[in-house]
N, C-alpha and C positions, 0 to 999 in steps of 0.2 A: 504494500500500499504506499501511497505517497499523499504528501500535503503540498498542493500547488497554490502559491500565493502570487497573484498579479496585481500590479500597480499601473492604474489605467487612468486616462481622462474621464472625468465625471460623465461628460455628455455621451460616452460610449458604452456606458454600463448596460442600458436595455439591449445594445446590439451584442454584446458579450453574453449576456443572460439568454438571449434567443438562440445564439449560436451553440452554447452549451446545452441548451435544452434539445436542439436538434440531434445532437450526437447521443443523448440519453443520460446527461448529467443534469438533475434536477435541483439538488441542494446546493447551497452556497452561503457564505456568511460575507457580508459587505459592511466596510467601515469607511467613513469619510476621514481622510488623512491629509497631511500637508507635507511637502518636501521638495527638495530640488536635486538636480543632478546636473548634466551638461547643459540643460535649459536655463540654469541659473535663475536669477530674479529679473525684474524689470522695474522701470521707474514710472510711477503714476502721479498725477496731479490732482489734489484734493483741496477744494476751498483755498486755491491760490497756492498751496504749500506742495512742494514736491518731495516725495518720499520713495524709498526703494522697498519693493515687495520681494523678499527673498524666497518665501515659501510658496509653491504652487499648491493650489488645492487638487487633490487626487482622490481616487476611490481605490481601496484595497479589498480584492476579491479573494476569498480562501475556499478551496474545494478539496475535500478528501476523496481520492479516486484509487482504483485499482491499478497496478502496475501496467497492465495492457491497455489502459486508457490514456496514458500520459501523452504520447505522441499526437493522438487525435485531439485531446484537449489543447495542446500547445498550438496546433494548427488552427483550431477553431478560434482560440483567443486572439492570436496574432492577426488572422483574417478579419476578425470583427472590430478589434481595437486599433488598427493602424489607420492613420491618417497621411503618412509619408512625411510628417513634420516632427521637429525635435520635440521631445517630452511625451511621445506615445506611451512610454512605460517600459516595465520589465516584468518578466516572470520567473520566479524561484521555484524550484522543485526540491522537497526534501523528504528523506524517509519518514514514514509514520509507523510507530512501533505498534500501536493498539488502538483500536476503536470500540466502543461499547455503546449499544443503543440502550438507553436508560429504561425506557418503557418495557421493552421485552427481555432484556439481558442478552441479546444477541452480541457476539463479539467478532472482531477481524472483519473481513470483506462483507460478511452478512449484515454487519451493522451500517454499512454504507448505503 
């Protein structure tokens, strides 16, 4: 099992959710986050004062998936989240040792 974390632009969330749903991944956890990478910040003007916005708003999507779904999920997220511009985001894949469905007590991939 793997835990996949994708950091994407907020307006791409619905596209990513739909793409994952089409390949059979229905569950996900979503958080609103802020950060920066190569995109860095930008300067904005507010009430006549100029200030630097260093952290960009992003969305963090986490999904727990089986090992055989990893490549398909990566393709789906990349296809749905890409705009071709800097700041499209990143995907991180890490091992997931255990999963447990609290309601039924199922464990491992049965809990996904």
